C-alpha positions in Angstrom: 148.9 80.8 116.1 146.0 80.6 113.6 146.2 82.9 110.6 143.7 85.7 110.1 140.5 84.9 108.1 140.8 84.9 104.3 139.9 88.1 102.5 138.5 86.9 99.2 137.3 90.4 98.2 140.7 91.9 98.2 142.5 88.7 97.3 140.2 86.6 95.2 143.0 84.2 94.1 144.7 83.4 97.4 142.7 85.0 100.2 145.8 86.4 101.7 146.7 90.0 102.6 149.4 91.9 104.4 148.1 90.6 107.7 148.7 87.1 106.6 152.3 87.9 105.7 152.8 89.5 109.1 151.3 86.6 110.9 153.3 84.1 108.9 156.5 86.0 109.7 155.6 86.2 113.4 154.9 82.4 113.6 158.2 81.5 111.9 160.2 83.8 114.1 158.5 82.7 117.3 159.1 79.1 116.6 162.9 79.4 116.5 163.3 81.2 119.8 163.5 78.1 122.0 166.6 77.0 120.0 168.6 80.1 120.7 171.8 79.7 122.8 171.8 81.1 126.3 173.2 84.4 125.1 171.3 84.2 121.8 174.3 84.3 119.4 173.5 81.0 117.8 170.1 79.4 116.9 170.9 75.7 116.8 167.9 74.1 115.2 167.3 70.3 115.5 168.3 68.2 112.5 169.5 64.7 111.6 172.9 65.9 110.4 174.9 69.1 110.3 176.1 70.8 107.2 179.6 70.2 106.0 180.5 73.5 107.8 179.7 72.1 111.2 177.2 72.9 114.0 178.7 76.2 115.0 178.3 77.5 111.4 174.8 76.0 111.3 174.0 77.9 114.5 175.2 81.2 113.0 173.0 80.3 109.9 170.0 80.0 112.2 170.8 83.4 113.7 171.5 85.2 110.5 168.8 83.8 108.3 166.1 84.5 110.9 167.5 88.0 111.6 166.8 89.1 108.1 163.0 88.4 108.1 162.9 89.8 111.6 164.5 93.0 110.3 162.0 93.1 107.4 159.1 92.7 109.8 160.3 95.4 112.2 161.4 97.9 109.5 158.1 97.3 107.7 156.3 98.2 110.9 158.3 101.5 111.3 160.3 100.0 114.2 157.5 98.5 116.2 158.7 95.4 117.9 156.0 93.9 120.1 157.8 90.5 120.2 161.1 91.8 121.5 163.1 90.6 118.5 165.5 93.5 118.5 166.7 92.6 122.0 167.2 89.0 121.1 169.3 89.8 118.0 171.2 92.6 119.8 172.2 90.2 122.5 173.4 87.8 119.8 175.6 90.4 118.2 177.3 91.1 121.5 177.9 87.5 122.5 178.8 86.1 119.1 181.5 88.6 118.3 183.4 88.5 121.7 185.7 85.6 120.8 185.1 84.5 117.2 186.6 81.1 116.6 187.8 78.6 114.0 186.2 75.8 116.0 183.6 74.0 113.9 181.7 72.2 116.6 180.0 73.6 119.7 182.7 72.9 122.3 181.8 72.6 126.0 181.8 76.1 127.6 181.5 78.0 124.3 178.0 77.9 122.9 178.0 81.5 121.6 181.1 82.4 119.5 180.6 82.9 115.8 182.9 81.2 113.4 185.5 83.5 111.7 184.9 84.6 108.2 187.4 82.7 106.0 188.1 82.1 102.3 185.0 80.4 100.8 183.6 79.8 104.3 179.9 79.7 105.1 180.2 82.5 107.6 180.6 84.9 104.6 177.2 84.0 103.4 175.6 84.6 106.7 177.4 87.9 107.2 175.4 89.2 104.2 172.1 88.5 105.9 173.3 90.1 109.1 174.6 93.2 107.2 171.3 93.7 105.4 169.4 93.2 108.7 171.5 95.8 110.5 171.0 98.2 107.6 167.3 97.8 107.7 167.0 98.2 111.5 169.8 100.8 111.9 167.8 103.4 113.8 166.4 101.0 116.3 169.4 98.6 116.7 172.8 99.5 115.4 172.7 103.2 116.4 171.8 102.1 119.9 174.4 99.5 120.5 177.4 100.2 122.7 180.4 101.4 120.9 182.4 98.3 121.9 179.8 96.0 120.4 179.6 98.0 117.2 183.4 97.9 117.0 183.5 94.1 117.4 180.6 93.5 115.0 182.2 95.7 112.4 185.5 93.9 112.8 183.8 90.5 112.3 181.8 91.7 109.3 184.9 93.2 107.7 186.3 89.7 107.4 184.1 89.4 104.3 186.0 92.2 102.6 189.3 90.5 102.9 188.6 86.9 102.1 187.8 85.1 98.8 184.3 84.0 98.0 183.3 81.1 95.8 183.2 82.2 92.1 179.5 82.5 91.8 176.7 84.4 93.5 179.0 84.5 96.6 180.6 87.7 95.2 177.4 89.4 96.3 178.0 88.6 100.0 181.1 90.9 100.4 179.1 93.4 98.3 176.2 93.3 100.9 178.6 93.6 103.8 180.5 96.4 102.1 177.3 98.3 101.5 176.6 98.4 105.2 180.1 99.0 106.4 180.6 101.9 104.0 177.3 103.4 105.3 178.4 103.3 108.9 182.0 104.4 108.2 183.9 101.2 108.9 186.8 100.4 106.5 185.0 102.6 103.9 187.7 102.2 101.2 187.7 98.4 101.3 184.0 98.3 101.8 183.3 100.3 98.6 185.9 98.2 96.8 184.0 95.0 97.7 180.8 96.5 96.3 182.6 97.4 93.1 184.1 93.9 92.8 180.8 92.2 93.3 179.1 94.3 90.6 182.0 93.8 88.1 181.8 90.1 88.6 178.1 89.7 88.0 178.4 92.0 85.0 180.6 89.4 83.5 177.9 86.8 83.9 175.0 88.9 82.6 173.8 87.5 79.3 171.2 90.1 78.6 167.4 90.1 78.7 167.3 89.7 82.5 169.4 86.5 82.8 172.7 85.9 84.6 174.6 82.6 84.7 175.7 81.7 88.2 179.5 81.6 87.7 179.5 78.5 85.6 179.0 78.7 81.9 175.4 77.6 81.9 174.0 77.6 85.5 170.5 78.9 85.4 168.1 78.4 88.3 166.3 80.2 91.1 169.5 81.9 92.2 168.9 84.3 89.3 166.0 85.8 91.2 166.8 85.3 94.9 170.5 86.3 94.7 171.9 87.7 91.4 169.0 90.2 91.0 167.9 90.6 94.6 171.2 91.5 96.3 172.4 94.3 93.9 169.0 95.8 93.6 168.4 95.8 97.4 171.8 97.3 98.0 171.2 100.1 95.4 167.8 100.8 97.0 169.2 101.1 100.5 172.1 103.1 99.3 169.8 105.4 97.4 172.1 105.1 94.4 169.7 105.9 91.6 172.2 105.2 88.8 173.0 101.8 90.1 169.3 101.1 90.7 168.4 102.1 87.2 170.9 99.7 85.7 170.3 96.7 87.9 166.6 97.4 88.4 166.0 97.5 84.7 167.6 94.0 84.5 165.3 92.8 87.2 162.3 94.2 85.5 163.2 92.4 82.3 163.8 89.2 84.2 160.4 89.4 86.0 158.6 89.7 82.6 159.5 86.0 82.0 159.8 84.9 85.5 156.2 85.6 86.3 155.2 82.9 83.8 157.0 80.2 85.9 154.5 80.1 88.8 151.6 77.6 88.6 148.1 78.6 89.4 148.5 76.7 92.7 151.4 79.1 93.6 154.2 76.6 93.0 157.4 77.7 91.5 159.2 75.6 88.9 160.8 72.6 90.6 164.3 73.0 89.1 167.8 73.8 90.2 169.6 73.6 93.6 168.7 74.8 97.0 165.0 74.1 96.4 164.6 73.9 100.2 164.6 77.7 100.1 161.0 77.3 98.8 159.1 80.7 98.9 162.3 82.7 98.6 161.1 82.5 95.0 158.8 85.4 95.9 161.7 87.8 96.9 162.5 89.1 93.4 158.8 89.8 92.8 158.8 92.1 95.9 162.1 93.7 94.9 160.6 94.8 91.7 157.6 96.4 93.4 159.8 97.9 96.2 162.0 99.7 93.7 159.5 100.4 90.9 161.3 98.1 88.5 158.7 95.7 87.6 156.4 95.1 84.6 153.8 93.5 86.9 150.7 95.1 88.1 150.6 95.4 91.9 147.8 92.9 92.2 149.7 90.4 90.1 152.8 90.8 92.2 150.9 90.1 95.4 149.0 87.2 93.9 152.2 85.5 92.8 154.1 86.1 96.0 151.2 85.2 98.3 150.5 82.1 96.1 154.1 80.9 96.6 154.0 81.5 100.4 150.7 79.8 100.8 151.6 76.9 98.5 154.3 75.8 100.9 152.7 76.6 104.2 149.6 74.7 103.2 151.6 71.7 102.2 153.6 70.9 105.3 156.7 73.0 104.9 156.7 73.6 108.6 156.8 70.8 111.1 154.8 70.3 114.3 157.2 72.7 116.1 156.6 75.4 113.5 160.1 75.0 112.0 160.8 75.0 108.3 162.1 71.6 107.2 164.8 70.6 104.7 162.6 69.7 101.8 159.9 70.8 99.5 156.5 70.1 100.9 157.7 68.2 104.0 161.1 66.8 104.7 162.9 65.5 101.6 166.4 64.1 102.0 167.0 64.1 98.2 166.9 67.9 98.2 169.7 68.3 100.7 173.0 69.5 99.4 176.2 69.0 101.5 176.1 72.7 102.4 172.6 72.4 103.8 172.1 72.6 107.6 169.0 72.6 109.7 168.5 76.4 109.3 169.3 76.6 105.6 165.6 76.7 104.6 165.3 80.1 106.3 166.9 81.7 103.3 163.2 81.8 102.5 163.0 84.8 104.9 163.9 87.1 102.1 160.4 86.6 100.8 159.1 88.9 103.5 160.7 91.8 101.6 157.3 93.0 100.6 156.7 94.1 104.2 159.0 97.1 103.5 156.2 98.4 101.3 153.7 100.4 103.5 150.2 99.1 104.1 148.7 101.8 101.8 150.9 100.8 98.9 149.0 99.5 95.8 150.8 96.2 96.1 148.8 95.7 99.3 145.6 97.6 98.5 144.9 96.6 94.9 142.8 93.5 94.3 144.7 90.5 93.3 145.0 89.8 89.6 145.4 86.4 88.0 148.8 84.9 87.5 149.9 84.7 83.8 149.4 80.9 84.0 145.7 81.5 84.8 145.0 83.9 82.0 145.7 82.0 78.8 147.7 79.2 77.3 151.2 80.5 76.7 154.5 79.2 75.2 157.3 81.6 76.0 160.8 81.3 74.7 163.7 82.5 77.0 166.7 82.3 74.7 169.4 83.2 77.3 168.9 80.2 79.6 167.7 78.1 76.6 164.3 77.5 78.1 160.8 77.2 76.7 158.0 77.9 79.3 154.7 76.3 78.5 151.6 77.0 80.6 147.9 76.0 80.3 145.1 78.1 81.8 142.6 75.2 82.3 144.8 73.4 84.8 147.3 76.1 85.8 150.3 73.9 85.1 153.6 75.3 84.0 156.3 73.2 82.2 159.8 74.3 81.6 161.6 72.7 78.6 165.4 72.8 79.1 167.8 73.2 76.3 170.4 75.4 78.0 170.9 74.9 81.8 173.3 72.1 82.8 175.3 73.6 85.8 178.5 72.1 84.4 181.8 73.6 85.4 184.1 75.0 82.8 187.0 72.6 83.0 185.4 69.2 83.3 182.0 67.4 83.0 180.3 66.1 86.2 177.7 63.4 86.4 174.2 64.6 85.4 172.3 66.4 88.1 168.6 65.6 87.6 167.6 69.1 88.7 169.5 70.6 85.7 170.1 67.9 83.1 166.5 66.9 82.3 164.7 67.9 79.1 161.9 69.3 81.2 160.8 70.4 84.7 157.4 71.6 85.9 155.4 73.0 88.9 153.8 69.6 89.7 156.4 67.0 89.0 159.9 66.2 90.3 162.7 64.2 88.7 163.2 60.5 89.3 166.3 59.5 91.2 166.3 55.7 90.6 165.4 53.5 87.7 164.5 55.1 84.3 165.1 58.8 84.1 162.2 61.1 83.5 162.3 63.6 80.6 165.5 62.2 79.2 166.6 60.3 76.1 169.1 57.6 77.0 171.2 55.4 74.8 171.7 52.0 76.4 175.3 51.0 76.6 176.0 47.6 78.2 172.6 47.9 79.8 173.3 51.3 81.4 171.7 54.6 80.5 173.9 57.4 79.1 173.8 60.9 80.5 173.3 64.2 78.8 176.4 65.9 80.0 177.1 69.4 78.7 174.3 71.1 76.9 175.0 73.4 73.9 171.9 75.5 73.1 170.9 76.0 69.5 168.3 78.7 70.4 164.7 79.2 71.5 162.0 80.8 69.5 158.2 80.9 69.2 157.1 77.5 70.3 160.5 75.8 70.2 163.8 75.3 71.9 166.8 73.1 70.8 170.2 71.9 71.8 173.0 69.5 71.0 174.7 67.2 73.5 177.1 64.3 73.5 175.9 61.2 75.4 178.2 60.0 78.2 178.8 56.6 79.7 181.2 55.8 82.6 182.2 59.4 82.7 183.3 59.6 79.1 181.6 60.9 75.9 180.6 58.1 73.5 183.1 58.6 70.6 181.6 60.4 67.6 178.1 60.4 68.9 176.0 63.6 68.9 172.3 64.2 69.7 170.5 67.2 68.4 167.3 67.6 70.4 164.3 69.8 69.6 161.2 70.5 71.7 158.0 71.9 70.2 155.2 73.1 72.5 151.6 74.0 71.6 148.7 74.2 74.0 149.1 71.3 76.4 151.1 69.2 74.0 154.8 68.7 73.2 156.8 67.1 70.5 160.3 65.9 71.3 162.5 65.1 68.3 166.1 63.9 68.4 168.6 63.2 65.7 171.2 60.7 66.8 174.4 60.5 64.7 177.5 58.3 65.1 175.9 55.6 67.3 176.4 51.9 66.5 173.4 50.3 64.8 171.3 48.2 67.2 172.0 50.5 70.1 169.0 50.6 72.5 167.3 53.8 73.3 164.8 54.8 76.1 162.9 58.0 76.4 161.1 59.0 79.6 158.1 61.3 79.9 156.8 63.1 83.0 156.9 61.1 86.2 153.6 61.6 88.1 153.2 60.9 91.8 150.3 58.9 92.9 149.7 57.6 89.4 148.7 54.1 88.3 150.4 52.1 85.6 148.4 51.7 82.4 149.0 49.6 79.3 148.2 50.4 75.7 149.6 51.8 72.5 150.9 54.8 74.4 152.6 55.0 77.7 150.3 56.7 80.2 150.5 57.5 83.9 147.3 58.7 85.4 146.6 60.0 89.0 142.9 60.0 89.5 141.3 63.4 89.4 144.7 65.2 89.2 147.3 64.6 86.6 147.9 62.5 83.5 151.2 62.0 81.8 151.2 60.5 78.3 154.0 59.6 75.9 153.3 58.4 72.4 155.7 57.3 69.6 155.8 59.4 66.5 158.9 58.0 64.8 161.6 55.5 65.7 160.4 53.9 68.9 159.0 50.4 68.9 157.5 49.9 72.4 155.6 51.8 75.0 155.4 51.1 78.7 154.6 52.7 82.0 156.9 51.7 84.9 156.9 52.4 88.6 159.4 54.9 90.0 161.5 53.4 92.8 161.2 55.7 95.8 158.8 58.0 94.0 159.5 61.7 93.6 159.4 64.7 96.0 155.6 64.9 95.2 154.9 61.4 96.5 156.4 58.1 97.6 154.8 56.3 94.7 155.0 57.5 91.1 154.7 56.1 87.6 156.7 57.0 84.5 155.8 56.6 80.8 158.7 55.3 78.7 159.3 54.5 75.0 162.0 52.2 73.8 163.6 51.1 70.6 166.8 50.4 68.7 168.8 52.7 66.4 169.2 51.8 62.7 172.4 52.3 60.8 173.2 55.9 59.9 171.6 59.1 61.3 168.5 58.1 63.4 165.5 60.2 63.9 163.5 59.7 67.1 160.3 61.6 67.8 157.5 61.3 70.4 154.5 63.3 71.6 154.2 64.1 75.3 151.5 65.6 77.4 151.3 66.5 81.1 147.8 67.8 82.0 145.3 68.2 84.8 142.5 68.7 82.3 140.0 66.0 81.3 138.4 65.8 77.9 141.3 67.0 75.7 141.5 65.7 72.1 143.4 62.4 72.1 147.2 62.7 71.7 146.9 60.2 68.9 145.4 63.0 66.8 148.8 64.7 66.8 150.5 63.8 63.5 154.1 63.9 62.4 154.8 63.2 58.7 158.1 63.1 56.7 158.0 65.6 53.9 159.3 64.7 50.4 163.0 65.0 49.7 164.5 64.9 53.2 163.6 62.4 56.0 164.5 65.0 58.6 162.1 67.6 57.1 158.8 67.0 58.9 155.2 68.3 58.9 153.5 68.6 62.3 149.7 68.7 62.7 148.7 69.5 66.2 145.5 68.2 67.8 143.7 71.5 67.1 144.7 71.4 63.4 147.5 73.9 63.5 150.3 73.0 61.1 154.1 73.5 61.5 157.1 72.4 59.5 160.4 71.5 61.1 163.8 70.5 59.9 166.4 68.9 62.2 170.0 68.2 61.2 173.2 67.6 63.2 173.6 70.8 65.2 170.9 72.7 63.3 167.1 73.1 63.5 164.5 75.2 61.8 160.8 75.7 62.7 158.1 77.3 60.5 154.6 77.9 61.7 152.1 77.9 58.9 149.0 78.8 60.9 
């Protein structure tokens, strides 16, 4: 159905109001109904391939992940249910729990049974959504179910209390189930223990200042907001546990102070991390802060960011011709699919409708929209816990995230680089390359092959800078004795990337990629430039140590377009410690001072002590050594 007309008086930035959110939820929920099983226990959405858990699990995922936004829609309307959603999901509860099964596929004659909850099984994830949905709709659904159905549903959910989750945000799924079961008097002791275990586990991962790592030593991504903060805060809110809410809500508020800076003026969240097909789930922590009063954001800013994110994706093809969310970013994108992704996985985005729990007269719906942080002024914000530097520019609304701390590497071994974690930088308008030269990466060339970054050891992040060390890897092994110390500086729209390479053989080739821009043409000249007419320009210019500049096509493009171009610099390492430095710029603004006006000069007495003069005349001094950096801003 067509959306309501825009309201540019109340929402001057996005035009969207509460009625748009309600209409969007209704459209998404209506679109999945034709794919429900006869008794409505599974919603088996079409797809080219099932997840690694099998079609039965995928059907449960379709049920659970749409039940949550349905519950938010109904609870937000005080129980009003003009589309008959409660009946649909009540029927599914009855049919799905009659004969739970370990059968993965949809066997002939059994198109309804839910999979059993097992150790590290996907059903545990979906049980959390079902538990929250039942909690939200309890007066209109759970309390009206037959006793036999409640008993079966409770027994099925209780499997989450007695099986092991994966050692990451999954600990919050038994917590979510336990919160509901304790509330309705089912296995109360074990239910409360599951809540306690979940909180104890994430407390171990809390690094302070609003940031958790997701189980692994340095796994920072959108799961911070849409899981590690959302689940405990929502549980505490529903349990009316003020002490718990004060503790976990204050963490959320601190997180949101930085998180708000990661949305572009077009509404896009940073394109970084896994499960990006969850898309506008990035709005969920914003609403959680407003719902609980634990947010530093004005009501109009919260709605502007959340509505911007929802509209960004719905305006860019996130739903197909049948009204279904696809596995992708804008449209379908196979490179974003993880093995655990099934056709219904994108409906994790349903948590974004959390804002509907706030009544229509709440300031978050009635206050005029206020600009996003990226629209107000140029900002460079250090986030030391994840090792990030967030850089935004108001003229074009772009946000860039410089990464010196998130690698998603496990504790006991090093995996091949994941481009969504290992790159030096990510943004709201670019995606990583998957073939050919790597974007935003310094590679040593060993036997013609590029090295990987491997495990990242952060050195810190401060005003205008972030730094790390890493040990280049080839063929799954560290290069013996080789260390790279990397430093990013950001000021206005410009960046400096400096690297000190020690222990490498003289004559080793190096290649540095800049920002890969979709739809850009290849240009030649003294700098490497990729320019997309009227939209984006990516430039990379040598400051020290590189000898050639080029712009190369990106095989297969990026998630932002099938064709893309990448600026690259190349050179060879001298004997001894080698300093490499370049200037980079990603911009959607014409008429900026030329990047050639940026100057880097070696200062007397130490070749690794450098003076920086930015294009606006601002002067900094930096020093880079093996495993150590310092930055001084003179004006």
